[in-house]
N, CA, C and O atoms as a Tripos MOL2 file, in Angstrom:
@<TRIPOS>MOLECULE
protein
  296   295    74     0     0
PROTEIN
NO_CHARGES

@<TRIPOS>ATOM
      1 N           8.3600    4.0580   26.7030 N.3       1 UNK1
      2 CA          8.8490    4.4170   25.4190 C.3       1 UNK1
      3 C           8.6070    3.2250   24.4660 C.2       1 UNK1
      4 O           8.2530    3.4320   23.3050 O.2       1 UNK1
      5 N           8.7900    2.0200   24.9330 N.am      2 UNK2
      6 CA          8.5820    0.8420   24.0800 C.3       2 UNK2
      7 C           7.1200    0.7260   23.6150 C.2       2 UNK2
      8 O           6.8100    0.3710   22.4780 O.2       2 UNK2
      9 N           6.2650    1.0460   24.5630 N.am      3 UNK3
     10 CA          4.8380    0.8720   24.2670 C.3       3 UNK3
     11 C           4.4330    1.9000   23.1620 C.2       3 UNK3
     12 O           3.7030    1.5640   22.2280 O.2       3 UNK3
     13 N           4.9280    3.1520   23.2990 N.am      4 UNK4
     14 CA          4.6500    4.1360   22.2810 C.3       4 UNK4
     15 C           5.2080    3.7560   20.9110 C.2       4 UNK4
     16 O           4.5590    3.9200   19.8780 O.2       4 UNK4
     17 N           6.4210    3.2480   20.9460 N.am      5 UNK5
     18 CA          7.0430    2.8650   19.6720 C.3       5 UNK5
     19 C           6.2490    1.7380   19.0690 C.2       5 UNK5
     20 O           6.0020    1.7550   17.8630 O.2       5 UNK5
     21 N           5.8230    0.7300   19.8690 N.am      6 UNK6
     22 CA          5.0610   -0.3600   19.3160 C.3       6 UNK6
     23 C           3.7170    0.1300   18.7720 C.2       6 UNK6
     24 O           3.2670   -0.3230   17.7200 O.2       6 UNK6
     25 N           3.0990    1.0290   19.4710 N.am      7 UNK7
     26 CA          1.8110    1.5930   19.0150 C.3       7 UNK7
     27 C           1.9850    2.3420   17.7330 C.2       7 UNK7
     28 O           1.1410    2.2540   16.8410 O.2       7 UNK7
     29 N           3.0530    3.0710   17.6190 N.am      8 UNK8
     30 CA          3.3710    3.8270   16.4050 C.3       8 UNK8
     31 C           3.6020    2.8360   15.2520 C.2       8 UNK8
     32 O           3.1010    3.0480   14.1470 O.2       8 UNK8
     33 N           4.3410    1.7790   15.5000 N.am      9 UNK9
     34 CA          4.6220    0.7770   14.4690 C.3       9 UNK9
     35 C           3.3220    0.1330   13.9840 C.2       9 UNK9
     36 O           3.1290   -0.0720   12.7860 O.2       9 UNK9
     37 N           2.4340   -0.1820   14.9320 N.am     10 UNK10
     38 CA          1.1800   -0.8510   14.6440 C.3      10 UNK10
     39 C           0.2880    0.1480   13.8360 C.2      10 UNK10
     40 O          -0.3960   -0.2780   12.9050 O.2      10 UNK10
     41 N           0.2840    1.4060   14.1620 N.am     11 UNK11
     42 CA         -0.5270    2.3390   13.4150 C.3      11 UNK11
     43 C           0.0280    2.5930   12.0060 C.2      11 UNK11
     44 O          -0.7280    2.8640   11.0730 O.2      11 UNK11
     45 N           1.3360    2.5050   11.8680 N.am     12 UNK12
     46 CA          1.9550    2.6620   10.5850 C.3      12 UNK12
     47 C           1.5750    1.4060    9.6750 C.2      12 UNK12
     48 O           1.2820    1.5530    8.4890 O.2      12 UNK12
     49 N           1.5970    0.2250   10.2740 N.am     13 UNK13
     50 CA          1.2500   -0.9880    9.5380 C.3      13 UNK13
     51 C          -0.2770   -0.9490    9.1630 C.2      13 UNK13
     52 O          -0.6790   -1.3780    8.0810 O.2      13 UNK13
     53 N          -1.0680   -0.4350   10.0770 N.am     14 UNK14
     54 CA         -2.4970   -0.3030    9.7390 C.3      14 UNK14
     55 C          -2.7460    0.7010    8.6250 C.2      14 UNK14
     56 O          -3.6190    0.5060    7.7790 O.2      14 UNK14
     57 N          -1.9950    1.7390    8.6370 N.am     15 UNK15
     58 CA         -2.1090    2.7780    7.5370 C.3      15 UNK15
     59 C          -1.7130    2.1440    6.1860 C.2      15 UNK15
     60 O          -2.3650    2.3730    5.1680 O.2      15 UNK15
     61 N          -0.5920    1.3130    6.2010 N.am     16 UNK16
     62 CA         -0.1310    0.6520    5.0110 C.3      16 UNK16
     63 C          -1.1760   -0.2950    4.4620 C.2      16 UNK16
     64 O          -1.4510   -0.3420    3.2630 O.2      16 UNK16
     65 N          -1.7570   -1.0590    5.4000 N.am     17 UNK17
     66 CA         -2.7710   -2.0780    5.0330 C.3      17 UNK17
     67 C          -3.9970   -1.3420    4.4350 C.2      17 UNK17
     68 O          -4.5520   -1.7920    3.4320 O.2      17 UNK17
     69 N          -4.4190   -0.2100    5.0480 N.am     18 UNK18
     70 CA         -5.5420    0.5590    4.5570 C.3      18 UNK18
     71 C          -5.2470    1.1260    3.1010 C.2      18 UNK18
     72 O          -6.1020    1.1020    2.2160 O.2      18 UNK18
     73 N          -4.0400    1.6100    2.9360 N.am     19 UNK19
     74 CA         -3.6590    2.1570    1.6110 C.3      19 UNK19
     75 C          -3.7050    1.0380    0.5520 C.2      19 UNK19
     76 O          -4.1730    1.2500   -0.5670 O.2      19 UNK19
     77 N          -3.2160   -0.1400    0.9220 N.am     20 UNK20
     78 CA         -3.2250   -1.2570   -0.0270 C.3      20 UNK20
     79 C          -4.6570   -1.6740   -0.4070 C.2      20 UNK20
     80 O          -4.9720   -1.9790   -1.5560 O.2      20 UNK20
     81 N          -5.5050   -1.6650    0.6460 N.am     21 UNK21
     82 CA         -6.9320   -2.0230    0.4140 C.3      21 UNK21
     83 C          -7.5920   -0.9980   -0.5000 C.2      21 UNK21
     84 O          -8.3990   -1.3590   -1.3560 O.2      21 UNK21
     85 N          -7.2510    0.2920   -0.3240 N.am     22 UNK22
     86 CA         -7.8380    1.3150   -1.1500 C.3      22 UNK22
     87 C          -7.3820    1.1430   -2.6230 C.2      22 UNK22
     88 O          -8.1780    1.3230   -3.5450 O.2      22 UNK22
     89 N          -6.1330    0.8040   -2.8250 N.am     23 UNK23
     90 CA         -5.5580    0.5980   -4.2200 C.3      23 UNK23
     91 C          -6.2770   -0.5970   -4.8230 C.2      23 UNK23
     92 O          -6.7260   -0.5420   -5.9680 O.2      23 UNK23
     93 N          -6.3870   -1.6670   -4.0630 N.am     24 UNK24
     94 CA         -7.0760   -2.8690   -4.5390 C.3      24 UNK24
     95 C          -8.4970   -2.5080   -4.9450 C.2      24 UNK24
     96 O          -8.9570   -2.9060   -6.0160 O.2      24 UNK24
     97 N          -9.1690   -1.7880   -4.1330 N.am     25 UNK25
     98 CA        -10.5780   -1.3800   -4.4150 C.3      25 UNK25
     99 C         -10.6000   -0.5260   -5.7060 C.2      25 UNK25
    100 O         -11.4420   -0.7670   -6.5710 O.2      25 UNK25
    101 N          -9.7370    0.4170   -5.8480 N.am     26 UNK26
    102 CA         -9.6590    1.3000   -6.9950 C.3      26 UNK26
    103 C          -9.4330    0.4690   -8.2720 C.2      26 UNK26
    104 O         -10.1420    0.6340   -9.2650 O.2      26 UNK26
    105 N          -8.4270   -0.4280   -8.2270 N.am     27 UNK27
    106 CA         -8.1360   -1.1940   -9.4230 C.3      27 UNK27
    107 C          -9.2930   -2.1610   -9.7320 C.2      27 UNK27
    108 O          -9.5740   -2.4480  -10.8960 O.2      27 UNK27
    109 N          -9.9780   -2.6730   -8.6490 N.am     28 UNK28
    110 CA        -11.0450   -3.5630   -8.8860 C.3      28 UNK28
    111 C         -12.2310   -2.9170   -9.5960 C.2      28 UNK28
    112 O         -12.9540   -3.5530  -10.3640 O.2      28 UNK28
    113 N         -12.4040   -1.5910   -9.3000 N.am     29 UNK29
    114 CA        -13.4510   -0.8110   -9.9550 C.3      29 UNK29
    115 C         -13.0620   -0.4970  -11.3920 C.2      29 UNK29
    116 O         -13.9260   -0.4980  -12.2700 O.2      29 UNK29
    117 N         -11.7580   -0.2230  -11.6640 N.am     30 UNK30
    118 CA        -11.2870    0.2160  -12.9690 C.3      30 UNK30
    119 C         -11.1320   -0.9280  -13.9470 C.2      30 UNK30
    120 O         -11.1100   -0.7290  -15.1620 O.2      30 UNK30
    121 N         -11.0250   -2.1390  -13.3980 N.am     31 UNK31
    122 CA        -10.7440   -3.3090  -14.2730 C.3      31 UNK31
    123 C         -11.8020   -3.5270  -15.3080 C.2      31 UNK31
    124 O         -12.9850   -3.3830  -15.0030 O.2      31 UNK31
    125 N         -11.4350   -3.8680  -16.5210 N.am     32 UNK32
    126 CA        -12.4210   -4.2620  -17.5120 C.3      32 UNK32
    127 C         -13.1820   -5.4500  -17.0290 C.2      32 UNK32
    128 O         -12.6210   -6.2590  -16.2910 O.2      32 UNK32
    129 N         -14.4140   -5.6070  -17.3940 N.am     33 UNK33
    130 CA        -15.2880   -6.6900  -16.9140 C.3      33 UNK33
    131 C         -14.6620   -8.1030  -17.0690 C.2      33 UNK33
    132 O         -14.7510   -8.9250  -16.1560 O.2      33 UNK33
    133 N         -14.0300   -8.3730  -18.2360 N.am     34 UNK34
    134 CA        -13.4860   -9.7520  -18.3960 C.3      34 UNK34
    135 C         -12.3760  -10.0740  -17.4230 C.2      34 UNK34
    136 O         -12.2130  -11.2240  -17.0140 O.2      34 UNK34
    137 N         -11.5770   -9.0170  -17.0340 N.am     35 UNK35
    138 CA        -10.5320   -9.2150  -16.0600 C.3      35 UNK35
    139 C         -11.0370   -9.5500  -14.7080 C.2      35 UNK35
    140 O         -10.3680  -10.2960  -13.9920 O.2      35 UNK35
    141 N         -12.1700   -9.0550  -14.2980 N.am     36 UNK36
    142 CA        -12.6670   -9.2870  -12.9730 C.3      36 UNK36
    143 C         -12.9260  -10.7520  -12.6800 C.2      36 UNK36
    144 O         -12.8990  -11.1670  -11.5210 O.2      36 UNK36
    145 N         -13.1640  -11.5020  -13.6670 N.am     37 UNK37
    146 CA        -13.3670  -12.9660  -13.4650 C.3      37 UNK37
    147 C         -12.0160  -13.6310  -13.1140 C.2      37 UNK37
    148 O         -12.0010  -14.7420  -12.5840 O.2      37 UNK37
    149 N         -10.9510  -12.9990  -13.3880 N.am     38 UNK38
    150 CA         -9.6200  -13.5860  -13.2070 C.3      38 UNK38
    151 C          -9.0300  -13.2210  -11.8430 C.2      38 UNK38
    152 O          -7.9790  -13.7470  -11.4760 O.2      38 UNK38
    153 N          -9.6670  -12.3490  -11.0970 N.am     39 UNK39
    154 CA         -9.1290  -11.9030   -9.8200 C.3      39 UNK39
    155 C          -8.7880  -13.1460   -8.8700 C.2      39 UNK39
    156 O          -7.6990  -13.1970   -8.2980 O.2      39 UNK39
    157 N          -9.7310  -14.1240   -8.7250 N.am     40 UNK40
    158 CA         -9.4200  -15.1830   -7.8250 C.3      40 UNK40
    159 C          -8.2400  -16.0550   -8.3250 C.2      40 UNK40
    160 O          -7.4910  -16.6010   -7.5150 O.2      40 UNK40
    161 N          -8.0840  -16.1760   -9.6110 N.am     41 UNK41
    162 CA         -7.0560  -17.0050  -10.1740 C.3      41 UNK41
    163 C          -5.6370  -16.3620  -10.1770 C.2      41 UNK41
    164 O          -4.6170  -17.0430  -10.0770 O.2      41 UNK41
    165 N          -5.6380  -15.0310  -10.2960 N.am     42 UNK42
    166 CA         -4.3340  -14.3040  -10.3670 C.3      42 UNK42
    167 C          -3.9160  -13.6750   -9.0990 C.2      42 UNK42
    168 O          -2.8470  -13.0660   -9.0520 O.2      42 UNK42
    169 N          -4.6850  -13.7790   -8.0680 N.am     43 UNK43
    170 CA         -4.2740  -13.1630   -6.7510 C.3      43 UNK43
    171 C          -4.8300  -11.8300   -6.4530 C.2      43 UNK43
    172 O          -4.2330  -11.0710   -5.6900 O.2      43 UNK43
    173 N          -5.9690  -11.4990   -7.0290 N.am     44 UNK44
    174 CA         -6.5820  -10.2320   -6.7330 C.3      44 UNK44
    175 C          -6.4320   -9.1620   -7.8440 C.2      44 UNK44
    176 O          -5.7730   -9.3920   -8.8580 O.2      44 UNK44
    177 N          -7.0290   -8.0510   -7.6330 N.am     45 UNK45
    178 CA         -7.0280   -6.9810   -8.6870 C.3      45 UNK45
    179 C          -5.6410   -6.4910   -9.1110 C.2      45 UNK45
    180 O          -5.3810   -6.2520  -10.2900 O.2      45 UNK45
    181 N          -4.7820   -6.3540   -8.1410 N.am     46 UNK46
    182 CA         -3.4610   -5.7440   -8.4660 C.3      46 UNK46
    183 C          -2.6500   -6.7170   -9.3440 C.2      46 UNK46
    184 O          -2.1400   -6.3100  -10.3880 O.2      46 UNK46
    185 N          -2.5260   -7.9570   -8.9520 N.am     47 UNK47
    186 CA         -1.7440   -8.8670   -9.7460 C.3      47 UNK47
    187 C          -2.4060   -9.1630  -11.0880 C.2      47 UNK47
    188 O          -1.7290   -9.3310  -12.1030 O.2      47 UNK47
    189 N          -3.7190   -9.2230  -11.0820 N.am     48 UNK48
    190 CA         -4.4420   -9.5010  -12.3530 C.3      48 UNK48
    191 C          -4.2190   -8.3460  -13.3510 C.2      48 UNK48
    192 O          -3.9500   -8.5980  -14.5250 O.2      48 UNK48
    193 N          -4.3270   -7.1010  -12.9020 N.am     49 UNK49
    194 CA         -4.1730   -5.9730  -13.7730 C.3      49 UNK49
    195 C          -2.6820   -5.8950  -14.2330 C.2      49 UNK49
    196 O          -2.4030   -5.5240  -15.3730 O.2      49 UNK49
    197 N          -1.7660   -6.2400  -13.3530 N.am     50 UNK50
    198 CA         -0.3300   -6.2350  -13.7540 C.3      50 UNK50
    199 C          -0.1130   -7.2650  -14.7680 C.2      50 UNK50
    200 O           0.5360   -6.9920  -15.7780 O.2      50 UNK50
    201 N          -0.6100   -8.4380  -14.5760 N.am     51 UNK51
    202 CA         -0.3890   -9.5690  -15.5210 C.3      51 UNK51
    203 C          -1.0530   -9.3490  -16.8850 C.2      51 UNK51
    204 O          -0.4980   -9.7010  -17.9270 O.2      51 UNK51
    205 N          -2.2570   -8.7580  -16.8520 N.am     52 UNK52
    206 CA         -3.0650   -8.6320  -18.0630 C.3      52 UNK52
    207 C          -3.1360   -7.1590  -18.5000 C.2      52 UNK52
    208 O          -4.1790   -6.6850  -18.9510 O.2      52 UNK52
    209 N          -2.0160   -6.4500  -18.3590 N.am     53 UNK53
    210 CA         -2.0080   -5.0120  -18.7380 C.3      53 UNK53
    211 C          -2.4590   -4.7650  -20.1560 C.2      53 UNK53
    212 O          -2.9700   -3.6830  -20.4450 O.2      53 UNK53
    213 N          -2.2930   -5.7250  -21.0620 N.am     54 UNK54
    214 CA         -2.6130   -5.5880  -22.4920 C.3      54 UNK54
    215 C          -4.1870   -5.4580  -22.5890 C.2      54 UNK54
    216 O          -4.7030   -4.9330  -23.5760 O.2      54 UNK54
    217 N          -4.8940   -5.9250  -21.5950 N.am     55 UNK55
    218 CA         -6.3730   -5.8160  -21.6620 C.3      55 UNK55
    219 C          -6.8770   -4.5480  -21.0720 C.2      55 UNK55
    220 O          -8.0680   -4.2600  -21.1880 O.2      55 UNK55
    221 N          -6.0340   -3.7670  -20.4390 N.am     56 UNK56
    222 CA         -6.4580   -2.4680  -19.8580 C.3      56 UNK56
    223 C          -6.4550   -1.4430  -21.0240 C.2      56 UNK56
    224 O          -5.5240   -1.3990  -21.8290 O.2      56 UNK56
    225 N          -7.5320   -0.6210  -21.0850 N.am     57 UNK57
    226 CA         -7.5320    0.3970  -22.1370 C.3      57 UNK57
    227 C          -6.3090    1.2900  -22.1010 C.2      57 UNK57
    228 O          -5.8190    1.6450  -21.0290 O.2      57 UNK57
    229 N          -5.8320    1.6410  -23.2380 N.am     58 UNK58
    230 CA         -4.6040    2.4320  -23.3250 C.3      58 UNK58
    231 C          -4.6560    3.7200  -22.5600 C.2      58 UNK58
    232 O          -3.6440    4.1000  -21.9710 O.2      58 UNK58
    233 N          -5.7760    4.4260  -22.5290 N.am     59 UNK59
    234 CA         -5.8500    5.6920  -21.7590 C.3      59 UNK59
    235 C          -5.8440    5.5040  -20.2630 C.2      59 UNK59
    236 O          -5.7140    6.4690  -19.5090 O.2      59 UNK59
    237 N          -5.9860    4.2540  -19.8260 N.am     60 UNK60
    238 CA         -5.9480    4.0300  -18.3510 C.3      60 UNK60
    239 C          -4.6760    3.3380  -17.9070 C.2      60 UNK60
    240 O          -4.4630    3.1980  -16.7030 O.2      60 UNK60
    241 N          -3.8140    2.8950  -18.8250 N.am     61 UNK61
    242 CA         -2.6350    2.0860  -18.4380 C.3      61 UNK61
    243 C          -1.6790    2.8590  -17.5430 C.2      61 UNK61
    244 O          -1.1700    2.3000  -16.5720 O.2      61 UNK61
    245 N          -1.4250    4.1100  -17.8380 N.am     62 UNK62
    246 CA         -0.4730    4.9090  -17.0260 C.3      62 UNK62
    247 C          -0.9930    5.0030  -15.5510 C.2      62 UNK62
    248 O          -0.2450    4.8370  -14.5870 O.2      62 UNK62
    249 N          -2.3080    5.2760  -15.4480 N.am     63 UNK63
    250 CA         -2.8800    5.4080  -14.0810 C.3      63 UNK63
    251 C          -2.8080    4.0430  -13.3410 C.2      63 UNK63
    252 O          -2.5620    4.0080  -12.1360 O.2      63 UNK63
    253 N          -3.0210    2.9380  -14.0610 N.am     64 UNK64
    254 CA         -3.0030    1.6530  -13.4470 C.3      64 UNK64
    255 C          -1.5350    1.3400  -13.0260 C.2      64 UNK64
    256 O          -1.2930    0.8510  -11.9220 O.2      64 UNK64
    257 N          -0.6070    1.6180  -13.8910 N.am     65 UNK65
    258 CA          0.7870    1.3470  -13.5670 C.3      65 UNK65
    259 C           1.2080    2.0770  -12.3550 C.2      65 UNK65
    260 O           1.8560    1.4990  -11.4820 O.2      65 UNK65
    261 N           0.8690    3.3350  -12.2560 N.am     66 UNK66
    262 CA          1.2280    4.1710  -11.0320 C.3      66 UNK66
    263 C           0.5950    3.5770   -9.7830 C.2      66 UNK66
    264 O           1.2400    3.4910   -8.7380 O.2      66 UNK66
    265 N          -0.6710    3.1660   -9.8850 N.am     67 UNK67
    266 CA         -1.3530    2.5230   -8.7090 C.3      67 UNK67
    267 C          -0.6580    1.2300   -8.2930 C.2      67 UNK67
    268 O          -0.4730    0.9630   -7.1060 O.2      67 UNK67
    269 N          -0.2770    0.4290   -9.2960 N.am     68 UNK68
    270 CA          0.5100   -0.8130   -8.9670 C.3      68 UNK68
    271 C           1.8390   -0.5150   -8.3240 C.2      68 UNK68
    272 O           2.2230   -1.2290   -7.3980 O.2      68 UNK68
    273 N           2.5700    0.4990   -8.7600 N.am     69 UNK69
    274 CA          3.8680    0.8470   -8.1920 C.3      69 UNK69
    275 C           3.6260    1.3250   -6.7580 C.2      69 UNK69
    276 O           4.3700    0.9590   -5.8470 O.2      69 UNK69
    277 N           2.5970    2.1330   -6.5590 N.am     70 UNK70
    278 CA          2.3060    2.6620   -5.2140 C.3      70 UNK70
    279 C           2.0000    1.4500   -4.2900 C.2      70 UNK70
    280 O           2.4710    1.3970   -3.1540 O.2      70 UNK70
    281 N           1.2200    0.5030   -4.7880 N.am     71 UNK71
    282 CA          0.8560   -0.7150   -4.0370 C.3      71 UNK71
    283 C           2.0600   -1.5170   -3.5970 C.2      71 UNK71
    284 O           2.1430   -2.0050   -2.4700 O.2      71 UNK71
    285 N           2.9910   -1.6330   -4.5290 N.am     72 UNK72
    286 CA          4.1930   -2.3600   -4.2280 C.3      72 UNK72
    287 C           5.0970   -1.6480   -3.2810 C.2      72 UNK72
    288 O           5.7870   -2.2920   -2.4900 O.2      72 UNK72
    289 N           5.1230   -0.3320   -3.3270 N.am     73 UNK73
    290 CA          6.0380    0.4310   -2.4500 C.3      73 UNK73
    291 C           5.5100    0.5800   -1.0210 C.2      73 UNK73
    292 O           6.2360    0.9920   -0.1160 O.2      73 UNK73
    293 N           4.2050    0.2290   -0.8340 N.am     74 UNK74
    294 CA          3.6790    0.3440    0.5510 C.3      74 UNK74
    295 C           3.8440   -0.9110    1.3310 C.2      74 UNK74
    296 O           3.4550   -0.9680    2.4970 O.2      74 UNK74
@<TRIPOS>BOND
     1     1     2 1
     2     2     3 1
     3     3     4 2
     4     3     5 am
     5     5     6 1
     6     6     7 1
     7     7     8 2
     8     7     9 am
     9     9    10 1
    10    10    11 1
    11    11    12 2
    12    11    13 am
    13    13    14 1
    14    14    15 1
    15    15    16 2
    16    15    17 am
    17    17    18 1
    18    18    19 1
    19    19    20 2
    20    19    21 am
    21    21    22 1
    22    22    23 1
    23    23    24 2
    24    23    25 am
    25    25    26 1
    26    26    27 1
    27    27    28 2
    28    27    29 am
    29    29    30 1
    30    30    31 1
    31    31    32 2
    32    31    33 am
    33    33    34 1
    34    34    35 1
    35    35    36 2
    36    35    37 am
    37    37    38 1
    38    38    39 1
    39    39    40 2
    40    39    41 am
    41    41    42 1
    42    42    43 1
    43    43    44 2
    44    43    45 am
    45    45    46 1
    46    46    47 1
    47    47    48 2
    48    47    49 am
    49    49    50 1
    50    50    51 1
    51    51    52 2
    52    51    53 am
    53    53    54 1
    54    54    55 1
    55    55    56 2
    56    55    57 am
    57    57    58 1
    58    58    59 1
    59    59    60 2
    60    59    61 am
    61    61    62 1
    62    62    63 1
    63    63    64 2
    64    63    65 am
    65    65    66 1
    66    66    67 1
    67    67    68 2
    68    67    69 am
    69    69    70 1
    70    70    71 1
    71    71    72 2
    72    71    73 am
    73    73    74 1
    74    74    75 1
    75    75    76 2
    76    75    77 am
    77    77    78 1
    78    78    79 1
    79    79    80 2
    80    79    81 am
    81    81    82 1
    82    82    83 1
    83    83    84 2
    84    83    85 am
    85    85    86 1
    86    86    87 1
    87    87    88 2
    88    87    89 am
    89    89    90 1
    90    90    91 1
    91    91    92 2
    92    91    93 am
    93    93    94 1
    94    94    95 1
    95    95    96 2
    96    95    97 am
    97    97    98 1
    98    98    99 1
    99    99   100 2
   100    99   101 am
   101   101   102 1
   102   102   103 1
   103   103   104 2
   104   103   105 am
   105   105   106 1
   106   106   107 1
   107   107   108 2
   108   107   109 am
   109   109   110 1
   110   110   111 1
   111   111   112 2
   112   111   113 am
   113   113   114 1
   114   114   115 1
   115   115   116 2
   116   115   117 am
   117   117   118 1
   118   118   119 1
   119   119   120 2
   120   119   121 am
   121   121   122 1
   122   122   123 1
   123   123   124 2
   124   123   125 am
   125   125   126 1
   126   126   127 1
   127   127   128 2
   128   127   129 am
   129   129   130 1
   130   130   131 1
   131   131   132 2
   132   131   133 am
   133   133   134 1
   134   134   135 1
   135   135   136 2
   136   135   137 am
   137   137   138 1
   138   138   139 1
   139   139   140 2
   140   139   141 am
   141   141   142 1
   142   142   143 1
   143   143   144 2
   144   143   145 am
   145   145   146 1
   146   146   147 1
   147   147   148 2
   148   147   149 am
   149   149   150 1
   150   150   151 1
   151   151   152 2
   152   151   153 am
   153   153   154 1
   154   154   155 1
   155   155   156 2
   156   155   157 am
   157   157   158 1
   158   158   159 1
   159   159   160 2
   160   159   161 am
   161   161   162 1
   162   162   163 1
   163   163   164 2
   164   163   165 am
   165   165   166 1
   166   166   167 1
   167   167   168 2
   168   167   169 am
   169   169   170 1
   170   170   171 1
   171   171   172 2
   172   171   173 am
   173   173   174 1
   174   174   175 1
   175   175   176 2
   176   175   177 am
   177   177   178 1
   178   178   179 1
   179   179   180 2
   180   179   181 am
   181   181   182 1
   182   182   183 1
   183   183   184 2
   184   183   185 am
   185   185   186 1
   186   186   187 1
   187   187   188 2
   188   187   189 am
   189   189   190 1
   190   190   191 1
   191   191   192 2
   192   191   193 am
   193   193   194 1
   194   194   195 1
   195   195   196 2
   196   195   197 am
   197   197   198 1
   198   198   199 1
   199   199   200 2
   200   199   201 am
   201   201   202 1
   202   202   203 1
   203   203   204 2
   204   203   205 am
   205   205   206 1
   206   206   207 1
   207   207   208 2
   208   207   209 am
   209   209   210 1
   210   210   211 1
   211   211   212 2
   212   211   213 am
   213   213   214 1
   214   214   215 1
   215   215   216 2
   216   215   217 am
   217   217   218 1
   218   218   219 1
   219   219   220 2
   220   219   221 am
   221   221   222 1
   222   222   223 1
   223   223   224 2
   224   223   225 am
   225   225   226 1
   226   226   227 1
   227   227   228 2
   228   227   229 am
   229   229   230 1
   230   230   231 1
   231   231   232 2
   232   231   233 am
   233   233   234 1
   234   234   235 1
   235   235   236 2
   236   235   237 am
   237   237   238 1
   238   238   239 1
   239   239   240 2
   240   239   241 am
   241   241   242 1
   242   242   243 1
   243   243   244 2
   244   243   245 am
   245   245   246 1
   246   246   247 1
   247   247   248 2
   248   247   249 am
   249   249   250 1
   250   250   251 1
   251   251   252 2
   252   251   253 am
   253   253   254 1
   254   254   255 1
   255   255   256 2
   256   255   257 am
   257   257   258 1
   258   258   259 1
   259   259   260 2
   260   259   261 am
   261   261   262 1
   262   262   263 1
   263   263   264 2
   264   263   265 am
   265   265   266 1
   266   266   267 1
   267   267   268 2
   268   267   269 am
   269   269   270 1
   270   270   271 1
   271   271   272 2
   272   271   273 am
   273   273   274 1
   274   274   275 1
   275   275   276 2
   276   275   277 am
   277   277   278 1
   278   278   279 1
   279   279   280 2
   280   279   281 am
   281   281   282 1
   282   282   283 1
   283   283   284 2
   284   283   285 am
   285   285   286 1
   286   286   287 1
   287   287   288 2
   288   287   289 am
   289   289   290 1
   290   290   291 1
   291   291   292 2
   292   291   293 am
   293   293   294 1
   294   294   295 1
   295   295   296 2
@<TRIPOS>SUBSTRUCTURE
     1 UNK1         2 RESIDUE 1 A UNK
     2 UNK2         6 RESIDUE 1 A UNK
     3 UNK3        10 RESIDUE 1 A UNK
     4 UNK4        14 RESIDUE 1 A UNK
     5 UNK5        18 RESIDUE 1 A UNK
     6 UNK6        22 RESIDUE 1 A UNK
     7 UNK7        26 RESIDUE 1 A UNK
     8 UNK8        30 RESIDUE 1 A UNK
     9 UNK9        34 RESIDUE 1 A UNK
    10 UNK10       38 RESIDUE 1 A UNK
    11 UNK11       42 RESIDUE 1 A UNK
    12 UNK12       46 RESIDUE 1 A UNK
    13 UNK13       50 RESIDUE 1 A UNK
    14 UNK14       54 RESIDUE 1 A UNK
    15 UNK15       58 RESIDUE 1 A UNK
    16 UNK16       62 RESIDUE 1 A UNK
    17 UNK17       66 RESIDUE 1 A UNK
    18 UNK18       70 RESIDUE 1 A UNK
    19 UNK19       74 RESIDUE 1 A UNK
    20 UNK20       78 RESIDUE 1 A UNK
    21 UNK21       82 RESIDUE 1 A UNK
    22 UNK22       86 RESIDUE 1 A UNK
    23 UNK23       90 RESIDUE 1 A UNK
    24 UNK24       94 RESIDUE 1 A UNK
    25 UNK25       98 RESIDUE 1 A UNK
    26 UNK26      102 RESIDUE 1 A UNK
    27 UNK27      106 RESIDUE 1 A UNK
    28 UNK28      110 RESIDUE 1 A UNK
    29 UNK29      114 RESIDUE 1 A UNK
    30 UNK30      118 RESIDUE 1 A UNK
    31 UNK31      122 RESIDUE 1 A UNK
    32 UNK32      126 RESIDUE 1 A UNK
    33 UNK33      130 RESIDUE 1 A UNK
    34 UNK34      134 RESIDUE 1 A UNK
    35 UNK35      138 RESIDUE 1 A UNK
    36 UNK36      142 RESIDUE 1 A UNK
    37 UNK37      146 RESIDUE 1 A UNK
    38 UNK38      150 RESIDUE 1 A UNK
    39 UNK39      154 RESIDUE 1 A UNK
    40 UNK40      158 RESIDUE 1 A UNK
    41 UNK41      162 RESIDUE 1 A UNK
    42 UNK42      166 RESIDUE 1 A UNK
    43 UNK43      170 RESIDUE 1 A UNK
    44 UNK44      174 RESIDUE 1 A UNK
    45 UNK45      178 RESIDUE 1 A UNK
    46 UNK46      182 RESIDUE 1 A UNK
    47 UNK47      186 RESIDUE 1 A UNK
    48 UNK48      190 RESIDUE 1 A UNK
    49 UNK49      194 RESIDUE 1 A UNK
    50 UNK50      198 RESIDUE 1 A UNK
    51 UNK51      202 RESIDUE 1 A UNK
    52 UNK52      206 RESIDUE 1 A UNK
    53 UNK53      210 RESIDUE 1 A UNK
    54 UNK54      214 RESIDUE 1 A UNK
    55 UNK55      218 RESIDUE 1 A UNK
    56 UNK56      222 RESIDUE 1 A UNK
    57 UNK57      226 RESIDUE 1 A UNK
    58 UNK58      230 RESIDUE 1 A UNK
    59 UNK59      234 RESIDUE 1 A UNK
    60 UNK60      238 RESIDUE 1 A UNK
    61 UNK61      242 RESIDUE 1 A UNK
    62 UNK62      246 RESIDUE 1 A UNK
    63 UNK63      250 RESIDUE 1 A UNK
    64 UNK64      254 RESIDUE 1 A UNK
    65 UNK65      258 RESIDUE 1 A UNK
    66 UNK66      262 RESIDUE 1 A UNK
    67 UNK67      266 RESIDUE 1 A UNK
    68 UNK68      270 RESIDUE 1 A UNK
    69 UNK69      274 RESIDUE 1 A UNK
    70 UNK70      278 RESIDUE 1 A UNK
    71 UNK71      282 RESIDUE 1 A UNK
    72 UNK72      286 RESIDUE 1 A UNK
    73 UNK73      290 RESIDUE 1 A UNK
    74 UNK74      294 RESIDUE 1 A UNK
C-alpha cells in the first residue's frame, strides 16, 4: 500500500511539474520581445510577466493573469 501511495504521489508531482513547464513555455512564447531579455534576471517567464505586466498588450493581460494564477496554484 505504501509503494502505491508513493508512486501516486510521485506521479502527481510529475504532473504538476509538467503543468508548470507548459505554462512557462506558453508565457515564454506570448511574451513581448523586450521582456524575453529579462527572463534570466527576473526568474523566468512567469515572474517576468508578472513583474512587467504593464508591458504586456492589454488584450493579452487577462489571459496572462489567468496563466500566472494557474501556475501559482499548481
